[in-house]
C-alpha positions as CSV (number, residue, x, y, z in Angstrom):
1,M,97.9,110.9,87.3
2,L,94.2,112.8,86.3
3,F,90.7,111.0,86.4
4,D,90.8,112.8,82.6
5,K,90.1,111.4,79.0
6,D,94.1,111.3,78.3
7,T,94.8,109.1,81.4
8,Q,91.6,106.4,80.5
9,T,93.2,106.4,76.6
10,R,97.0,105.8,78.0
11,I,95.6,103.3,80.4
12,L,93.6,101.3,78.1
13,R,97.1,101.8,75.7
14,V,99.0,100.1,78.6
15,A,96.5,96.9,78.9
16,A,96.8,96.5,75.3
17,D,100.6,96.9,75.0
18,R,100.6,94.4,78.3
19,Q,98.6,91.6,76.9
20,E,101.0,91.7,73.8
21,G,104.4,91.9,75.4
22,K,105.9,95.0,75.6
23,S,108.0,96.8,77.5
24,F,107.7,100.2,79.4
25,E,109.0,103.1,80.5
26,E,108.7,104.7,84.0
27,L,104.3,105.8,84.1
28,D,103.5,102.9,81.8
29,S,105.3,100.6,84.2
30,R,103.7,101.8,87.3
31,I,100.4,101.6,86.0
32,A,101.3,97.9,84.4
33,Y,102.3,96.9,87.9
34,V,98.9,98.1,89.2
35,M,97.5,95.5,86.7
36,D,99.7,93.0,87.1
37,M,98.4,92.7,91.0
38,H,95.1,92.9,89.6
39,P,93.8,90.0,87.9
40,E,90.2,90.0,88.2
41,F,90.5,93.5,86.0
42,E,91.7,92.1,83.4
43,E,88.5,90.8,81.3
44,I,87.5,94.6,82.0
45,W,90.5,96.1,80.0
46,T,89.2,94.7,76.7
47,Q,85.8,96.6,77.3
48,G,87.9,99.8,75.7
49,E,86.0,103.1,77.4
50,M,83.6,101.0,79.5
51,A,86.4,99.9,81.5
52,A,85.7,103.5,83.1
53,F,82.5,102.6,84.6
54,P,81.8,101.3,87.9
55,Q,81.7,97.5,87.3
56,E,80.6,94.6,90.0
57,I,83.9,93.0,90.2
58,N,83.8,90.1,93.5
59,G,80.7,91.2,94.9
60,K,81.7,94.7,95.1
61,V,81.4,97.9,92.7
62,V,84.4,99.4,91.2
63,S,85.9,101.3,88.5
64,P,89.0,99.8,87.4
65,F,90.0,102.6,85.8
66,V,89.8,104.9,89.2
67,H,91.3,102.1,90.9
68,T,94.4,102.5,89.0
69,V,94.8,105.8,88.8
70,L,94.7,105.2,92.2
71,H,96.9,102.9,92.8
72,V,99.5,105.1,90.4
73,T,99.0,108.0,92.4
74,I,99.6,106.4,96.1
75,D,102.6,104.7,94.5
76,K,104.3,107.5,92.9
77,Q,103.9,109.6,96.6
78,L,105.5,106.1,98.3
79,Q,108.7,106.9,95.7
80,V,109.6,110.3,95.6
81,G,108.7,110.3,99.3
82,D,106.2,113.3,98.9
83,P,104.3,113.7,101.0
84,D,106.7,111.9,103.5
85,F,104.0,111.0,105.8
86,V,102.7,109.1,103.5
87,R,106.1,107.2,103.1
88,E,105.5,106.8,107.4
89,T,102.4,105.8,107.3
90,Y,102.9,102.7,105.0
91,D,106.0,101.8,106.7
92,R,104.3,102.1,110.1
93,L,101.3,99.6,108.5
94,I,103.5,97.3,107.3
95,S,105.3,97.1,110.5
96,E,101.9,96.8,112.6
97,G,101.2,93.6,110.4
98,I,99.2,94.5,106.9
99,E,100.2,93.0,104.0
100,E,101.6,95.0,101.5
101,H,99.0,95.7,99.1
102,E,96.3,96.1,102.0
103,G,98.4,98.8,102.7
104,L,98.3,100.6,100.0
105,H,94.3,100.3,99.8
106,A,93.7,102.0,103.2
107,I,96.5,105.0,101.8
108,M,94.0,105.0,99.0
109,G,91.1,104.7,100.6
110,V,91.6,108.0,102.9
111,Y,93.4,109.8,99.5
112,S,90.4,109.1,97.7
113,D,87.8,110.0,100.4
114,L,89.6,113.4,100.7
115,Y,90.1,113.8,96.8
116,F,86.3,113.1,95.8
117,T,84.6,115.5,99.2
118,S,87.3,118.0,97.8
119,F,86.5,117.9,94.0
120,R,82.5,117.7,94.6
121,K,83.3,120.6,97.0
122,G,84.9,122.8,94.4
123,R,88.1,123.0,97.3
124,Q,91.7,122.3,97.0
125,F,92.8,118.8,98.2
126,D,94.1,119.2,102.2
127,N,96.8,117.9,102.6
128,L,96.7,118.5,106.8
129,D,93.4,116.6,106.6
130,Y,95.4,113.6,104.7
131,E,98.8,113.3,107.3
132,S,95.8,114.1,110.0
133,Q,93.6,110.7,108.5
134,L,97.1,108.7,108.1
135,A,98.3,109.6,111.1
136,N,95.3,108.3,113.0
137,M,95.6,105.3,111.0
138,S,96.4,101.8,112.0
139,F,96.3,97.9,111.5
140,K,94.7,95.5,114.0
141,K,94.9,91.8,113.1
142,A,91.9,89.6,113.4
143,D,93.1,88.1,116.1
144,E,93.6,91.3,118.0
145,E,90.4,92.5,118.0
């Protein structure tokens, strides 16, 4: 998925269709699933194009649009196993005790930092850097610190 107007329109359509209880095809079902994981965004989807702008939600500034695109991007990487190191990292984090949703967010954080840094500098996304950063990731429970 791209961070573009077409994707924004698609996400808003899925949000509306979801409210009406409609069923979805492959990609749209992934978008709807992400929306189900984030009920805190529910009201924001009714704002139309304003949902693309960062807003304060539960004390954090977040763009529900960007967050959803990132979720779907990482979900797709996990589903298709490409790149394979994303699945390896996710499985490792889960085995270390991280909750599934938080594992997704951890990987999303690395991906988004690299993606937006590359974009701002006009460079290609660096898969080797992505792999290296994920390889160095670990999860420690609060009682282990």
